[in-house]
N, C-alpha and C positions, 0 to 999 in steps of 0.2 A: 502493500501499499505505498510505503513512503517512497519507495522508486517511483510509482505512478506519477505521485503527484510532483514528483521534483521538478522544476524547469530545465529543459534540454534542450539545445537544438533540433531540428528535425532530421538532419542531415548529420552525419560524421564525416568529415572532410577526409580524412586520412584513408576512408574507405574509397574516394575516387569515383563515386555511380556515377553511371554516364546519363545524361539528362530524356527524361522521359519526351521533351518538348521537340526535339531535333526535327527541322525537317525531313524526309523521306529522299534520300539519293542509294539509288543502285551502291550494291558493296559485297564484296565475295567473301565465302568462308573456305579453308583450307576442303582439301580433295584429295583424293586417295583412293589409287587401285584397291590397295589393301588394306582397310584401315585395320587398326588392333582394337580400338572403339566406335561403337555408334552410338552416340549421342541422342536420344527420343527426347521430342518435346511436343506434347500435344497440346494445343491451344483449343481456345473457344472465346475469339474476341479479342479484349484486352492488346488490339494491335500494338499500342506505344511500346505493352509492356515487353511484348515479345519480338519487337527490334530491336530494344536495350539490352535484351539478353542474348540477341543472335551478337549483336556488335560487341557484347563484350566476350564472348566465345572469338569473336576473328581476331579482336586486342590479346588475350590472353592466352593464346597456342602453348600446347603442348607440347612435352619431348617426344611423344610418338604420333603418327598418323593417326586420325579418325576421321569420319563424319558425319554431317548432322541432317539426320530426319526428324522435318514437325510435320505432324500428323493432325490435322486441320478438322477441326471436331465438328463441322457444319456452322460456321463461327456466322453470328448474324450483321457482322460488316465486314470491310474490305479486304479483311486479312489475305484472303486466299489468293488474288488479284495482286495484291503488293509483296508478298512472298515469294511469287512465282520471278522477280525481279530479281532475288538476290541470289548470287551466282553460289555453285556450289553448293548448294541446298536441295538435298531430297524432300520434296512438298507430297504430303501422300492427302488425298482429299475423302472423306467419309460421306456417302450420299444420306446418311440420317445420325443423327446427333449420336453415341455410342458413350460418352462418359470416359473417365479417367482412364478407369479399366480398361475398357474396349479401345479405345485410344493407343493405348501404350502396349498392347497386346498386337496393335496391329502393326504397330512399328517394329515391334522385336520381330514377327515375322518377316519385315520386308531389311531387315538388319543384317549387314556383312561383317562384323567383327566381334572379334574374339568375345572382349566383353561387352556389356549395356549401360549404358549410364542414363539411367530416367532424369528428367530434369524439367520443373516447372519453369511456365515462361513468365514468371512475375518473380526472378529469379537474376544475378547479375554473378559472374563467377570473378573470380581474383585470381592475381599471378602463384603457379603452382598447385592450382586446386587439383587438374587429373592427374597430374602425375603422383601427387599425394596419395590417392585413392589407390592409384596401382603400387606405390610403394608399398601399401599395405598388403596389399595382396602378396607380394615379391619378399616378404620380410614374415609375414605369419602364413604358412603351410596349409592352415585350419582356417582361412578367412574365406567366407561365402558373400559375407556382402559386407562392401564397408559405406559408411556413411559420411557426407560434409557437417563440420559445423555450421551451422545457421546463424547468423547476423539480421537483428534490423536495420534497417537503414540509418536510424540513427547512434549504431555501433553496439548495443547493447546485446547480449547471447541471445538468442529464440531456442537454439536447441542443443544440444549435446548427447543427442542418443536418447533413444527412449527408453522408460519403464511400464510392466505391465503387471499389473497386480493379479491377485487368485480370482477376483470377481469378474477379470476381463477389463477394466478401467486404464486406461493409460495416462502416464504423464510425461511430459514432455522436459527434461531437468537442465535445468538450469537456465529456466525461463527469466531473463529481466536482470541476470546479473551481468557484471560486467566479463568481456568476451573471454578477458584475460586472466581470470581468477585460475591459479595452480588447479585445483581439481578437476577442471574442464579442458585443461592446458593439456592430458596427456591421454593418448589412446588407449580404451578401453574396451572390453568386452560389454556390449548391450544387449537390452532384449530384442530391442528394433531399430531402425531409420527411418526417415520420414522419406517419402517418396519424391521431396522436394528434390533432392540430389543422393542418388542411389546409385552404386556401381556393384554389377552381378554378373559373372563367365556367362555371356547365353545357350552354354550347355546345361548349366545349372538352369537355369532359368524354365530354360527347356522339359527339364529334369521333373521339374514341380508342377509343369504346367501350366507355369506363367501363371500371371497376378486371377486369382479366382473370381470368375463369373456372378459366385453367388452374391457377392460386396456391389455389385454394378448399383449406379453408375460409380461411385467411390467412398470410401472411405472404413478404415481398417485391411486393405486390400495391404499395406506395408507391413504393418503386423503379423496379420496372415503368413507375408511371403515370409518373413524372418522367422516364424515358428516351422515353415515346411523346410529351410534351407537348413537349419536348427536340425531337422530329424534324420536328414542326410548323414549328420556327425559332423557338420561344419560351421561354424561361429559369425556372429555377426558385430563389427565395431566400428565404432564412433572414430575418425580419421580428424582430429584438429588442425593436424598441418592442412587443410582445404578446408576453405572457407569460401561460403555463397551466402549472398545477402540478399533475403527472400522477404518481400514486400508481401509476409501473410494476413491472408484475407480479402487481396486484389481478388483472386480468381473464387473463391469459394464463398467468401461473406462471411461472418462470425456468427449469425442469430443460428440457434441449434431447431429453432421450429420455420425457417424458410430457406429455399434454394435447396443449393447440394449438402447443405448442412444440416439439413434435416435428414437426413440417411442417416447418420452418426449412432442416434440410439440405436435403432433396429438392428445395424449392422454391429454394434455391439453384443448384443443377444445371438446372431448367428456365430460369431467367433465364439461366444463362451460354447456353444451348441457342438461346435466341430473339435474345440481344444478345450476339453473337461480334463481330462491328465493330463494333460501338460500345464495347465493352470494348476492343478494340486500342488506343484512344485514351486509357483510362484509369491512372493513375501504376500502374505495376508493384507488386505487393503487397510490404510492406516499406519503403516510400517511408516517410522520416521526415513525422511527420504535420503538421510547419511549413509543409513542402513541400507537401504534397497538401492542403492546404487552401487555399494559390496558386494549385492546379496551374491553373486554368480562366483565369489572367490572365499578361499578357504578361511581368510583370516588376513589380518594386517600387519605388518613390519614395516616400523622405523629404522632407518639408515640415518647415522649421523658420522660425518666425517667433518675435517679443519674446512675444507671448501670443495665449491661443486668439483665433480671429477672430467679431466676434459681427456680423452684417450691421445692425442696426438701430443700431451705434455709431460708425461710421464707414467710409468709401468704400473705403480699403484692406482692411476684413474683408469687405467685397462683393464683392469683386473676385478676393481669394485662394478664398474659399467658392466663387465660379463656378468658378475655375481646379483645388479639388479635383475638384467635379464633373465639368469635362470631361478630367478625367484617369481617373475612373473609366469615364467611357461610352467613351472609346477603351481601356480593357481594363488601365487599369495598377492593380495593389494599391497602395494610396495610406497610408502612415501618417505622424501631424502632432506634431510638438511642440514644445511653448509650451516659449520660454526661461525663463517665470519659474515653470513647472511646475503650472500654475494650468487647472484645468478643470471649471466647474460641472458639474452633472447635466443639465442643460439645453443646455449646450454639446456637452457628449457625447454626445446626441443627436442633433442638429443634425447633426452632423458624421458621428456614427454615419448617418444616412440618406443619406449621400453616398458612404456605402462606406467612409468613412476611418476607420484606429484611431488613437486618440488616446492617444499616451503621456505623459502628467502622471501627479504624482505622487496617491499611493502605490506607483503600479504602476511607473513607471519613476523612478527617481533621478535623473539626468541624460546626457545626450546623451553626453559622451564613453564611460561604460561602455556603453549600447544599441550603439553602433558599435562596439565594440571586440568584443561578442555578435552582432553582424547585420549588420555592415558588408558583409560578402561575398556579403550576402544582395541589394543595391541594385544597379539597374537606373543609377538618378539622384539625387540629392540637391539640392533646392533650397531656398539659402538665404536668407531674407527681411532686407535693409535691410544694411548694410553696418553695422551695430552688431550683430547675430547673426552674420554670413556672417566678419568680422574674428575673432572668437573659434573659431570652429570649421571653417574652409577648410580647416587645415594639419592637423586631423582627420580629415577625409574623406579627404582625399589619403592619408593614411599608414594607414587601418584600410577603405576602400572604394577602392581604386587603382581598380578597373575601373568602377567610377560615373560618369558627366557629372557635373560640378561648375556647378551652374547658381547666379547670382548674378540672382536680385530687385532691383532696386534701389527697387522699389514707387515713389519719384521719384527725384531726384539730391540727397540733402540737402544735398551743398556748393553748389547756385544755391541753394535755397531759401534757406540759411542765408545768402550771401552777399548777396544782395537785400534780406534782414531787416536785416543790418548796414549797408547804403547808407542804407536807408529810415531809421535811428535812429541813423547818425551813432556808430556804437558801434564802437570799435577791439577792444574783445573778441572780438566776436562776429564781427569780421572775423578773428580768429587761429581762432577756432573753424570759419570756415566755409572757413579752408586746410588746417585738420587733416584737415575732414571731405575734400577734395577728396583730399587724398594718400591717404586710406584707401578712398576709392572707387574710383579710380584704377587703386591697385594691386588689386584685388580684380578688377576686371573685367579687367587684364592676366592676374590668373590662373586667373580663373574660364576653361569651355572655352565657354561661352555667357551673357550676361547680358540680361538684360530691362528696358528702359524703356518709360514709357509714351506715350510722344508722339515725332511723327517731330522735331521738336523738338532734344528730350535725344540724338534719334537721332543728328542732325544734328553735334551739337556735341560729340560722342564720336566721331565720323568724324574730327573734327580735331583732337582731342586725340591719341587710341588710333588710329589708322589699322589696327594691327592685329590689335585686339580685335574677335571676332565679338559682335555687338550686333542685338537680334531685339527688334522691337516686341510687345510684348504689351499692350495698354492694357486701361483699365476694360470691365466685359463685361458690360451689361446687357440684360433683356429689354425688347421695345417693349411698352409696355403700351399705349397710343394714349390719344387726346383723349377721357374721357367725359364731358364736361359741356360745352354751348356757352359760348359769348361771353358771354352773356347772362346777368346777377347776379352775374357776377364784379367782387369788389371790392379786397379787402387786398393785400398783398404778405407772402413767405415768406421766410425766411435761413435755410438748410440748414446745421447742421455744430456738432459739440462745441469748448466753449470753448476745451477743452485744447490744442485746435491752435494755434500762435501766426498765421497768417495769419488763422483764426477771429475770434479773442479781439482782434483787432484789427479786424479790418471791423467787428463789433458795433462797437467804441466809434465808429466811424467813422461808423454808421448812427445809434447814438444821440446824438452829440454836432454832427454838421451835416447829414447825408442826410435824416433824418426831421422834425428841426424845419424845415428848409425843403419838406418834402412837403408837411407839415401847414399851412403857409402858404398853399400852392396849392391842396391839396384837403383841406379841413379833416373832421376826423374819420378818414382813414386810418391803419391802423394798418399795425405789421412784426410777425411772427410768428415767433419765432426757435423753431426744432426742433432741439435738442439737447442735448447733459449741460450743465448750468451752473450753476459751484457758488452756493450761496447770496449768500455774500461779494458775487460778480459782478451778481448780480439786483438787492442793493440799490443799490450802485453806477452800476448804469446807469440806473436806477428814471428813466425817461423816457416823458412823455405820449404814448400811442399803442406802445409798444414791449413785446409780449406775451410773456413766454417760458414755454414748454412743458414744457421737458426732451423727453427721448427717447420719441418717439410710436410706439404699435402700428403705424399704419397710416399712413404719411407719404400714401398715396392721397386719404385724407379730405379734408388740406389742400390738397392739390393740386389737386384737382378744384375748389375753389371759389375759389381765389386769381387774381388778374388776371393775375400775373407772379411770378419769385423774381428774389432780388438774389445778385449775385457781388461785391461789394466788395473782392476781395483788391488789397493793394496791394504783396504779395509774395509768393512761393509759386511751388513746381515741377509739375511733371509735369501730369497730365489730372486736371480738379476733377471727382470724382464729383456734388458738389451740381448741376453743369451738367446731366452725362449723366440723372439723376434725373428733374430737372424735366423736361428733352425728352422724354424716354422716358415722359411722362406725358402729351404735346403741349404744354406749360405754356411760353410764351416767357421768354427771360433778357435781364435787364438785368445788365452782369458791363463788369470793366477789362478793359483790353489785354492785362494778364497773367494773369489768368483763363481767357480763351479762349486763350493762345498755346499751340500745338502743338494745335489740338483741331480744326481743319479748318474753323472757323468763320468767317464775314465779316459784319463791320456791315452793318446794313440788309438782310441775304438772308437770316439763319438765326437772327440775335443781334443784340441792340441793343449798343453799346460804349458805357460812358461812364467816363470817368475824374476826372471830381470831382463835389463835390456837387450844382451847378447841370446839368450834363447828366444824371444822375441825374434830377432832376427833372421835366428837359424830357422823358427818354424816357419815364416814369408816364403823364407827360400824354399823349404821341403814342398809348401802349396804350390810355390812357380812353377817348379820343375817336375812336378808326379801328378799327371793327373789323374791318377788311379786311385793313390790318397786320397785326393779332392773328395770323387765322388764315393768315396766309403764313408767319409765325414758326412756328406749330406744327406745320403740315405738314413745314417743309424742316427744322426740327429733330426732328423725330422723321425723318425721312431720313436726318440725319446720323448717329444714334443706330444706325440701322440697318446704315450703311454703313461707319460705321467702329469702332462700340462694340458687335459683336454678340457673340453664344458662337461663330457660325462663323466669323469672323476671328480671334479668338483658339482656336478649335481649330487655324486651319490652323499658325499660329505652332506652339504644340505639336507637331502633328506634323511640322513640318519639324524641330524641335531633338531629340526622342525616337525617330524611328521608326529 
């Protein structure tokens, strides 16, 4: 009610709506002999809205070929004559008024695309709208239907997927909320999506018999289609990355006793009669919306880390995003809170694609306040790193006593800091390492389960805290495979951001000792450093053959042409993502003993171990001269990632802890 009576502009300028009063002049739509998508638009009058919709399609084209089919349902105005002048448009004309259902089914019969996109004529599409829907199908093998985020012309959210209650009544979630509220910015399974912008495979649409004619001329056909698709074992997804502006009410009005809307109540009775058994599993009428939205999920899991993960930034981010993806696949509703409160639009969208709600500012002020309001909803809380877990473990116990408290060490900080202190001979760093040790061990004792990334760390904790439950949840990598042969490979690569102390020490060692010796043995060889690097450090480390490229978008482009990657780490802990990443692309690795610790690697079997500059030079020379050795290391490195660092291994650990 408050939102309805607030004063606001009629249009949100950020949406860049096309005007309805633009004089008609012929224009053209994209055409293709082999369209991947058939966009089907049923129309009955309202020509100005139809033309604006078509102009938006012409403006915001997709990365895939598509065709546009308009089904003129005996319009009372000049729609057919005008639309015939639009180039590239396939115009079908119903001899009699068939209604929304009959027109959509007629358009589907004429369609040639692999996918059918049903679109209301009172919508306007936005950049990337169709690509995002197709991406949902590509990333979710069980996707049967994907629907857009629908917004009003004034910018407010109109629909973020629909709910169906046990009595057959429906509710469109998110109505009148700001369109970027975190809850509605993440992809999630829903009961149905509106036919105003709905994507489905043509073959699946055919299998279920299209829109059911019992609901003619309209209403409940979209919910019915969703239930039919779900009966095939597929799911219905709301896709927030696809936005369509919908002038709701233009096509059908809003009065339930007049016009098209008068069919809404009787069609609900037909829907209940058809789906009685399935409706018994739906939330009862009166279920709070927050609970109903998560009805299809097994429970809610909160994850807290120091900052929002960005996979291109560091190994820990890559691992955390993979964990969030696995939690979603296992049926959990996930929320992520960055302790620094920050999340960029790109980060919100990336985690949203994993089905994860991001609790960042300005939407969520801080974790204590959020826990007081939502702690009772949680099945588990994962606190990452001892610096974060130390702040919030007590609050979780207080406000979410029923939730499992899981401590993700990421790596044992005290072990890494102790080794750094020993390498540098620093008593100050030694005291810091001891403080970290006390903090981490206390948290491991307090947690229900603690995660470590390497067998070495699990064995260490078994000695220090034999009563604690410690699970191995290591790095998680896709196995990309070796895409380029040995021939033509030459230079070396180091992966890692300078802000991580073991990495900065390694780059200094490369610049000061390893690379100069390498260039004596192999003139012209270069080491490419991929990762964030401050300008001051670049200048200080300037050495012939050492090239800094910063954070790169496509790591594979570098790994496809390098001879090997280097991991000259002289201190550290945990599992090294730079090694996993290289091996997942079939690239041999030359690393120190500490770098390969706990990674199930053996010298001369699946890695080359070198602990001084001369040994690094010797290892590079061996790889340069021995193609058979290179191929063996490539194949065995791939096997190592598949066996120990795959999604399947991590998924098993999460099942053990959460089921």
